[in-house]
Backbone bond lengths (Angstrom), bond angles and torsions (degrees), N, CA, C in turn:
res aa  C-N    CA-C-N  psi(-1)  N-CA   C-N-CA  omega(-1)  CA-C   N-CA-C  phi
1 M - - - 1.472 - - 1.562 108.89 -
2 C 1.248 117.82 -15.94 1.547 119.69 -176.03 1.465 112.57 -102.71
3 F 1.415 120.06 15.96 1.376 121.58 -174.40 1.555 116.50 -102.67
4 S 1.301 111.82 -3.88 1.473 116.77 174.95 1.514 109.64 -172.50
5 A 1.366 119.16 166.47 1.398 121.67 175.43 1.404 118.29 -57.86
6 E 1.430 109.09 -46.79 1.464 118.43 178.09 1.528 113.20 -60.64
7 A 1.247 116.66 -43.14 1.526 125.76 -178.84 1.546 108.81 -64.22
8 S 1.341 115.30 -40.88 1.441 118.29 -178.26 1.525 110.41 -71.62
9 F 1.322 123.72 -45.32 1.366 123.25 178.80 1.529 112.69 -64.74
10 A 1.386 117.58 -46.06 1.430 124.07 175.43 1.537 108.81 -53.68
11 G 1.373 115.23 -53.83 1.471 117.49 179.95 1.493 116.46 -58.74
12 G 1.391 115.02 -39.19 1.424 121.83 -178.30 1.510 110.39 -65.55
13 I 1.426 119.27 -38.58 1.385 121.89 174.35 1.491 114.42 -64.84
14 I 1.289 116.90 -48.20 1.472 125.35 179.81 1.551 111.44 -59.52
15 I 1.323 118.85 -45.52 1.356 123.37 -176.15 1.545 109.32 -71.94
16 S 1.334 115.51 -39.76 1.429 120.02 176.41 1.499 110.61 -58.00
17 A 1.439 115.95 -41.06 1.464 116.34 179.09 1.526 110.39 -63.97
18 I 1.373 116.09 -36.99 1.397 118.84 -179.30 1.519 109.12 -65.18
19 G 1.334 113.71 -37.13 1.477 119.48 174.20 1.507 114.69 -60.64
20 V 1.270 117.37 -44.24 1.503 120.35 177.24 1.534 108.59 -61.40
21 A 1.345 116.27 -44.60 1.550 117.83 -179.59 1.560 107.49 -67.40
22 T 1.301 121.94 -36.68 1.410 121.12 179.21 1.490 112.20 -63.07
23 V 1.382 118.99 -41.79 1.439 120.85 179.85 1.442 114.19 -65.44
24 T 1.358 116.51 -22.06 1.503 119.76 173.53 1.528 114.56 -72.04
25 K 1.320 112.79 -15.45 1.478 118.10 -178.04 1.664 106.75 -90.39
26 V 1.238 117.11 -4.24 1.538 116.67 -178.42 1.567 104.87 -70.19
27 H 1.367 113.70 135.86 1.452 118.27 177.69 1.628 102.98 -133.42
28 K 1.225 120.09 3.88 1.476 122.92 175.48 1.611 109.78 -135.97
29 P 1.132 120.13 138.13 1.615 121.17 176.19 1.472 110.79 -55.85
30 S 1.459 118.50 -31.47 1.397 119.26 -176.26 1.535 114.77 -69.67
31 Q 1.329 115.62 -14.07 1.465 123.63 176.54 1.527 115.29 -80.64
32 L 1.225 120.16 -16.08 1.495 124.50 -169.47 1.548 113.09 -55.87
33 V 1.378 111.10 -46.40 1.508 106.70 -173.09 1.567 109.56 -74.10
34 F 1.382 116.30 -31.68 1.480 116.09 175.57 1.519 110.63 -68.73
35 A 1.351 119.38 -38.81 1.478 118.37 176.11 1.537 114.71 -66.16
36 S 1.312 118.46 -18.37 1.511 120.17 -178.36 1.424 112.20 -84.03
37 I 1.398 119.54 -6.11 1.516 119.25 -171.74 1.501 104.60 -62.74
38 P 1.374 126.12 -47.82 1.496 118.25 -177.51 1.493 112.36 -58.34
39 L 1.315 124.36 -36.86 1.340 127.54 174.92 1.589 110.07 -55.51
40 F 1.295 109.97 -47.15 1.423 121.28 175.38 1.500 113.56 -46.19
41 F 1.415 110.00 -55.18 1.487 120.93 179.06 1.557 109.50 -61.36
42 G 1.244 113.43 -42.55 1.490 118.72 -175.49 1.586 111.10 -60.44
43 V 1.334 119.48 -44.36 1.491 126.70 172.28 1.548 110.50 -59.02
44 Q 1.347 113.15 -45.05 1.491 117.31 177.07 1.457 113.13 -52.92
45 Q 1.371 113.30 -48.87 1.558 119.67 -172.56 1.570 105.17 -70.12
46 I 1.300 123.41 -39.73 1.401 122.93 -178.89 1.584 110.82 -66.29
47 T 1.342 113.57 -41.45 1.464 117.43 172.35 1.406 114.55 -55.99
48 E 1.303 118.50 -38.45 1.485 119.20 -176.05 1.503 107.95 -79.23
49 G 1.256 115.38 -26.58 1.531 117.72 172.70 1.472 109.78 -61.10
50 I 1.364 119.14 -44.32 1.429 124.68 176.97 1.523 108.04 -54.15
51 L 1.309 119.88 -43.37 1.452 127.23 -173.68 1.560 104.92 -64.64
52 W 1.319 113.77 -46.90 1.527 117.32 -179.20 1.522 110.73 -56.77
53 T 1.260 117.29 -36.12 1.494 117.02 -174.87 1.547 113.89 -90.05
54 T 1.308 116.91 -15.05 1.502 120.80 -177.49 1.539 110.63 -104.47
55 L 1.246 120.97 -27.61 1.520 122.70 -174.24 1.505 109.97 -59.39
56 P 1.379 120.64 -38.78 1.479 117.34 -177.40 1.524 109.70 -75.04
57 N 1.326 121.43 -7.51 1.508 121.70 -179.55 1.482 112.72 -111.60
58 P 1.320 122.14 112.40 1.489 120.18 -176.75 1.549 108.52 -70.79
59 D 1.312 122.58 -9.38 1.546 119.74 178.31 1.495 112.74 -72.42
60 Y 1.347 117.10 -11.41 1.468 120.44 -177.63 1.558 110.73 -112.94
61 V 1.365 116.81 41.85 1.425 121.47 178.90 1.554 112.62 -59.56
62 S 1.296 114.89 -45.34 1.510 117.12 -179.72 1.520 113.76 -63.12
63 I 1.320 118.34 -37.62 1.557 123.34 174.69 1.450 107.47 -66.67
64 Q 1.360 118.23 -45.95 1.456 118.18 177.41 1.529 115.38 -56.06
65 K 1.368 112.33 -42.10 1.479 115.57 -176.98 1.538 107.51 -68.82
66 F 1.257 120.30 -47.28 1.401 127.01 -179.93 1.556 108.36 -54.75
67 G 1.320 118.34 -50.82 1.579 123.37 -179.41 1.530 107.00 -65.27
68 T 1.318 123.07 -36.74 1.338 118.39 -175.07 1.608 114.27 -71.19
69 Y 1.355 110.96 -41.16 1.435 117.35 -179.53 1.561 109.65 -74.57
70 L 1.242 118.47 -31.32 1.565 120.38 177.85 1.531 104.26 -66.04
71 F 1.349 118.64 -48.46 1.432 120.11 179.27 1.471 115.40 -60.07
72 L 1.301 120.38 -46.45 1.455 123.66 179.88 1.534 113.82 -71.48
73 I 1.319 118.33 -31.05 1.432 122.50 175.60 1.572 107.52 -66.40
74 M 1.307 117.68 -45.32 1.473 120.25 174.53 1.524 113.94 -60.53
75 A 1.350 116.27 -46.87 1.469 122.33 -175.57 1.499 109.51 -75.06
76 E 1.228 126.46 -36.94 1.439 123.45 -165.43 1.622 112.69 -120.87
77 V 1.337 116.75 -16.63 1.521 116.97 173.27 1.444 110.75 -103.51
78 L 1.320 121.25 -46.23 1.504 125.22 -173.24 1.585 110.23 -82.78
79 W 1.330 119.30 -44.37 1.377 119.47 -176.06 1.529 118.43 -58.21
80 P 1.423 115.22 -40.81 1.434 116.29 -179.63 1.570 110.90 -62.20
81 M 1.267 119.81 -21.00 1.439 119.25 -179.91 1.608 112.36 -102.64
82 M 1.255 112.45 -21.62 1.477 118.67 -177.62 1.529 119.42 -64.07
83 I 1.410 112.81 -42.69 1.427 118.75 171.83 1.514 118.24 -67.47
84 P 1.274 118.99 -49.14 1.498 120.76 177.25 1.592 110.15 -64.28
85 L 1.340 114.30 -39.66 1.496 112.18 177.78 1.453 116.40 -68.42
86 S 1.367 117.31 -40.35 1.462 120.15 -179.78 1.503 112.31 -64.84
87 V 1.261 118.87 -37.66 1.497 127.36 179.18 1.474 108.06 -68.69
88 L 1.423 117.24 -47.37 1.466 120.06 -178.18 1.571 107.73 -60.78
89 F 1.302 122.14 -43.81 1.468 123.58 -177.60 1.606 109.23 -55.52
90 M 1.285 116.19 -39.28 1.430 121.31 -175.10 1.501 115.13 -80.83
91 E 1.342 115.64 -29.68 1.524 127.14 -175.94 1.543 107.75 -61.59
92 E 1.350 112.13 134.62 1.545 120.65 173.79 1.519 110.14 -110.47
93 N 1.359 119.73 -23.02 1.484 118.11 -178.38 1.519 108.20 -79.32
94 L 1.354 107.50 125.53 1.546 116.55 -173.49 1.558 111.25 -61.75
95 K 1.382 119.40 -42.85 1.358 120.89 179.03 1.459 116.75 -63.35
96 K 1.303 119.80 -37.61 1.423 128.03 171.83 1.546 111.98 -64.89
97 K 1.393 117.29 -40.57 1.364 123.46 -179.53 1.543 110.03 -60.10
98 R 1.389 119.29 -40.45 1.452 124.38 176.41 1.556 111.03 -56.94
99 I 1.379 113.23 -44.20 1.480 119.48 -174.97 1.585 103.77 -68.57
100 L 1.257 117.44 -41.00 1.575 116.77 -174.88 1.410 109.13 -72.73
101 R 1.311 124.01 -28.31 1.481 130.03 175.22 1.540 104.87 -59.17
102 L 1.353 117.02 -50.72 1.426 118.28 -175.44 1.558 111.04 -68.97
103 L 1.364 121.04 -31.26 1.422 124.26 173.63 1.483 110.69 -68.23
104 L 1.332 117.07 -37.56 1.475 120.78 174.04 1.519 116.29 -61.32
105 I 1.360 115.55 -41.55 1.392 125.47 177.29 1.651 108.95 -64.72
106 L 1.266 113.64 -45.07 1.481 119.30 175.03 1.524 110.16 -61.73
107 G 1.334 120.23 -41.27 1.299 123.56 177.23 1.553 115.22 -64.09
108 A 1.322 113.05 -41.66 1.383 119.60 177.66 1.568 111.47 -65.45
109 C 1.297 119.78 -33.81 1.500 119.66 176.55 1.483 108.69 -71.97
110 L 1.281 123.16 -32.28 1.382 122.38 177.65 1.575 112.30 -70.10
111 S 1.360 111.63 -39.30 1.557 114.10 174.34 1.477 113.29 -62.39
112 I 1.290 116.20 -37.81 1.510 118.43 177.49 1.457 111.87 -64.06
113 Y 1.425 117.52 -38.68 1.472 121.07 175.33 1.520 113.22 -64.44
114 Y 1.390 117.01 -37.46 1.482 116.36 177.85 1.557 108.05 -73.96
115 V 1.274 123.62 -34.57 1.388 119.34 177.06 1.553 114.42 -62.63
116 I 1.332 115.21 -39.25 1.500 121.77 175.09 1.561 105.34 -60.16
117 C 1.295 118.17 -48.46 1.453 119.33 -175.50 1.598 113.53 -65.69
118 L 1.270 109.16 -33.61 1.668 112.51 178.63 1.487 106.50 -69.95
119 F 1.347 119.63 -27.86 1.469 120.52 -177.50 1.565 108.41 -81.19
120 L 1.343 118.54 -35.72 1.375 121.26 -170.71 1.498 116.63 -93.35
121 F 1.358 116.92 -27.39 1.426 122.38 -171.74 1.567 111.41 -119.60
122 D 1.338 112.98 146.68 1.407 119.51 176.63 1.523 117.74 -72.00
123 V 1.365 111.92 145.55 1.430 121.08 -179.09 1.555 106.46 -127.36
124 N 1.289 115.79 122.85 1.500 124.88 -177.69 1.468 110.96 -126.46
125 P 1.340 122.59 98.73 1.393 124.51 175.74 1.603 109.83 -79.01
126 E 1.226 115.25 149.67 1.449 122.29 175.91 1.518 114.26 -152.96
127 I 1.294 120.28 140.87 1.494 119.03 174.27 1.504 109.78 -79.05
128 S 1.360 111.05 126.64 1.428 119.13 -178.89 1.557 109.27 -130.64
129 G 1.319 116.59 102.74 1.374 119.11 -176.49 1.582 108.89 76.36
130 Y 1.325 113.99 -126.91 1.468 124.19 173.08 1.467 115.65 -100.26
131 H 1.363 117.29 27.07 1.392 114.82 -173.99 1.667 106.10 -145.61
132 I 1.247 115.32 164.12 1.493 119.37 172.39 1.548 103.68 -102.53
133 Q 1.434 112.82 126.38 1.471 114.37 176.15 1.507 107.25 -107.99
134 Y 1.303 113.69 132.88 1.439 119.89 -177.24 1.533 106.41 -98.65
135 N 1.297 120.24 104.88 1.491 122.99 179.88 1.600 108.66 -84.56
136 I 1.221 111.87 105.19 1.488 117.01 -173.44 1.557 110.12 -119.24
137 D 1.302 116.30 126.33 1.459 126.09 -174.02 1.565 108.74 -85.57
138 F 1.396 118.44 36.98 1.423 117.51 178.18 1.480 108.55 -67.67
139 P 1.380 119.59 159.86 1.501 126.70 175.54 1.495 108.51 -52.09
140 K 1.319 120.17 122.28 1.481 124.05 178.20 1.471 112.31 -70.30
141 S 1.307 118.55 -30.01 1.402 124.53 -179.05 1.552 112.13 -65.36
142 F 1.263 115.05 -29.46 1.554 118.24 177.54 1.507 116.98 -98.32
143 A 1.303 114.10 -6.50 1.441 122.00 -172.31 1.604 111.90 -53.69
144 L 1.317 114.40 -50.72 1.452 121.93 -175.99 1.601 111.57 -66.19
145 V 1.309 112.30 -45.76 1.461 118.85 174.03 1.493 114.69 -57.44
146 A 1.377 113.23 -47.22 1.464 118.32 -179.36 1.564 111.55 -63.36
147 F 1.302 111.14 -39.86 1.606 115.05 179.84 1.505 105.11 -65.47
148 A 1.260 123.60 -44.14 1.496 123.99 -176.92 1.545 108.91 -60.23
149 I 1.300 119.02 -50.47 1.392 122.95 176.87 1.531 111.69 -60.42
150 Y 1.250 119.50 -38.40 1.443 125.81 174.07 1.532 111.41 -51.17
151 L 1.385 112.41 -53.09 1.500 119.46 178.38 1.566 114.37 -61.36
152 I 1.365 112.96 -41.68 1.461 120.43 178.34 1.463 109.85 -57.02
153 V 1.410 121.27 -53.43 1.469 121.46 -167.46 1.583 109.24 -82.90
154 T 1.326 115.84 -13.75 1.528 115.48 -179.55 1.469 112.52 -99.93
155 I 1.391 119.81 -14.11 1.452 123.41 179.50 1.470 114.63 -113.04
156 T 1.304 116.07 -46.34 1.507 123.41 -171.79 1.585 110.88 -57.09
157 P 1.341 115.20 -42.26 1.562 113.86 179.15 1.539 113.71 -52.67
158 L 1.339 113.74 -33.68 1.488 117.01 -178.23 1.500 112.41 -69.04
159 F 1.309 118.25 -25.15 1.420 121.13 176.33 1.529 115.72 -88.99
160 V 1.352 113.74 -25.03 1.427 125.82 174.86 1.541 106.47 -69.59
161 S 1.273 118.12 -41.02 1.553 121.90 -169.60 1.491 112.02 -61.71
162 S 1.240 119.23 146.13 1.487 126.75 176.58 1.533 110.06 -92.11
163 I 1.325 115.02 -1.83 1.576 121.58 179.08 1.517 107.02 -66.89
164 K 1.303 121.89 130.31 1.344 128.54 176.15 1.521 113.80 -53.10
165 K 1.336 120.94 134.16 1.396 125.54 175.74 1.452 121.10 74.71
166 T 1.426 115.23 -2.05 1.446 118.26 177.41 1.518 107.91 -73.54
167 H 1.313 120.04 -24.53 1.523 121.98 175.56 1.484 110.68 -65.77
168 L 1.313 115.50 -34.18 1.522 119.19 175.42 1.469 112.39 -64.46
169 M 1.413 113.33 -42.61 1.485 118.58 178.21 1.551 108.93 -66.41
170 G 1.224 119.61 -42.30 1.476 123.12 179.25 1.598 110.38 -61.95
171 G 1.330 115.61 -41.62 1.495 114.64 176.84 1.566 113.13 -68.70
172 L 1.359 113.94 -33.44 1.383 118.04 177.30 1.556 114.97 -63.61
173 M 1.367 107.13 -42.37 1.575 117.06 178.01 1.481 108.14 -65.73
174 F 1.282 120.54 -42.66 1.447 118.71 178.23 1.523 115.92 -62.49
175 L 1.358 110.57 -42.65 1.495 113.65 179.67 1.489 112.90 -66.04
176 S 1.396 114.58 -39.83 1.460 122.30 176.89 1.519 109.68 -53.25
177 C 1.342 114.97 -55.71 1.391 126.23 -177.65 1.549 113.33 -59.30
178 A 1.251 117.70 -38.63 1.451 126.69 176.73 1.575 110.72 -65.70
179 V 1.251 113.59 -43.70 1.554 120.40 178.81 1.463 107.02 -67.47
180 T 1.357 121.07 -42.04 1.415 126.83 -176.63 1.569 109.82 -64.98
181 A 1.341 114.16 -48.06 1.486 122.41 -179.13 1.486 109.62 -62.94
182 L 1.241 120.26 -36.75 1.435 125.60 -172.74 1.512 111.18 -80.48
183 F 1.256 120.62 -40.29 1.430 122.41 -174.10 1.544 115.54 -111.48
184 F 1.348 117.01 -12.78 1.454 117.78 179.71 1.556 107.85 -134.64
185 T 1.390 121.20 44.72 1.375 124.65 -175.95 1.460 116.27 -47.83
186 Q 1.408 114.41 -48.94 1.519 117.11 -178.57 1.452 115.57 -67.53
187 F 1.362 118.07 -16.56 1.426 119.93 -176.94 1.522 111.92 -117.10
188 L 1.287 114.27 28.17 1.549 117.64 -170.03 1.483 111.86 -52.71
189 T 1.307 118.13 -47.75 1.508 122.59 -175.34 1.566 110.50 -58.26
190 S 1.265 115.81 -40.42 1.518 118.09 -172.31 1.599 106.44 -85.15
191 V 1.297 119.87 -47.22 1.474 123.92 -171.25 1.553 107.95 -68.54
192 W 1.359 114.33 -41.08 1.451 119.72 -177.48 1.518 111.69 -54.13
193 C 1.264 116.82 -34.70 1.441 125.59 -178.45 1.410 108.85 -67.54
194 F 1.317 121.89 -33.17 1.425 122.77 176.77 1.593 113.72 -67.01
195 F 1.294 112.57 -42.62 1.461 116.31 175.63 1.483 114.51 -69.63
196 A 1.344 111.83 -38.20 1.557 116.89 178.45 1.510 111.81 -62.29
197 A 1.370 115.33 -37.04 1.464 123.66 -179.03 1.513 109.61 -53.35
198 L 1.405 115.06 -37.07 1.507 123.92 -177.77 1.564 110.83 -57.05
199 I 1.338 112.69 -26.20 1.442 119.20 -172.86 1.505 111.72 -79.50
200 S 1.354 114.16 -10.85 1.492 120.13 173.71 1.552 112.10 -54.73
201 G 1.375 117.32 -39.88 1.401 121.46 178.67 1.537 112.40 -64.53
202 V 1.347 114.58 -35.07 1.432 117.76 -179.75 1.541 111.80 -70.93
203 I 1.402 117.26 -32.84 1.397 121.39 178.35 1.549 109.28 -65.86
204 F 1.435 117.03 -42.01 1.337 118.70 173.80 1.410 117.70 -58.69
205 W 1.367 114.94 -40.10 1.414 125.19 175.65 1.546 111.45 -55.40
206 I 1.334 114.78 -52.50 1.365 123.09 -174.96 1.518 112.12 -60.51
207 L 1.378 116.30 -45.51 1.437 121.52 -179.29 1.562 113.25 -71.39
208 R 1.367 112.79 -35.52 1.489 118.57 -179.03 1.598 108.80 -62.67
209 D 1.336 112.53 -46.55 1.509 119.08 176.82 1.519 111.10 -61.98
210 S 1.295 117.65 -41.99 1.401 122.37 178.17 1.516 115.66 -60.03
211 K 1.446 110.65 -39.92 1.521 114.34 177.79 1.504 112.79 -71.77
212 R 1.283 113.20 -33.51 1.543 118.35 177.83 1.508 106.91 -62.86
213 K 1.255 118.06 -46.51 1.523 121.38 -177.25 1.498 109.00 -64.25
214 F 1.452 112.62 -40.75 1.494 114.21 178.12 1.446 115.85 -57.93
215 N 1.362 111.26 -43.57 1.480 117.54 -177.02 1.509 112.64 -71.19
216 L 1.349 117.91 -33.23 1.363 125.94 177.39 1.622 109.75 -65.78
217 D 1.274 116.69 -46.77 1.414 122.70 176.94 1.508 111.32 -64.06
218 R 1.222 120.09 -34.35 1.464 123.47 -179.53 1.553 108.01 -71.77
219 L 1.335 118.99 -38.45 1.367 121.90 176.98 1.518 114.39 -65.54
220 I 1.407 112.28 -42.52 1.435 116.61 175.29 1.555 113.71 -62.95
221 L 1.325 114.24 -35.32 1.416 116.66 176.09 1.489 117.00 -67.84
222 I 1.371 111.15 -35.83 1.506 115.88 175.63 1.509 109.13 -67.16
223 K 1.377 117.98 -44.83 1.362 121.79 179.42 1.466 116.74 -55.95
224 N 1.430 114.58 -40.90 1.469 123.23 -177.35 1.556 107.92 -70.66
225 K 1.382 116.18 -35.65 1.511 118.04 178.44 1.544 110.53 -69.95
226 L 1.343 116.32 -33.50 1.452 118.76 178.67 1.605 108.57 -67.19
227 K 1.296 112.95 -47.80 1.476 118.91 175.94 1.535 111.66 -50.87
228 A 1.304 112.63 -49.82 1.452 118.43 -179.01 1.560 112.44 -62.96
229 A 1.309 112.76 -40.55 1.508 114.28 178.49 1.550 113.97 -68.51
230 I 1.380 117.05 -29.12 1.456 122.72 -177.27 1.587 105.20 -71.39
231 T 1.321 114.57 -45.93 1.411 124.41 -170.95 1.607 107.55 -75.93
């Protein structure tokens, strides 16, 4: 999605459509944040599509700046909290909820750090080859630590969760990030979103199966009540 304007817009529309379909599978309020992740990715991709079309033209500086900060706020400020929060809302195991709360706090601290950096340091996106490179003057001494925490708070909650198939999602996210970091290091922020967007389908799958189970359990409950009433 991050390789051209056309790909970004097309990807954003497709992922947003998956997001709408995913939201229809929600049967508990606690699933809403998790279900909104594909829509989140869809907006990200459309935002980067806008950057692709405006970066070559200096007349659109204000739009470029808005798109840049919107993209980075979503990727670096909201995302570190979104995964632990969404999983925490769905989790019912008390022990796991305590761990998820700690991960959420850690993610919130990282988000605050990125907010401060976005206020204090310059961000200059540029098209480099088939990617958008975000040249960010964040402190180099904290870059590795911040990235490690980013991985922990966005991937670990999926392995902590007792929700079925979130482990698969966590493994896919880890693999995607590893491939991105290995082959597209300079464009990590942009290209990572391409791989992460693929996870939207997994989220739809998780919630679809959850809704099916919920409906089946409800039918069984009604059947048992009818049996009890007859006898």
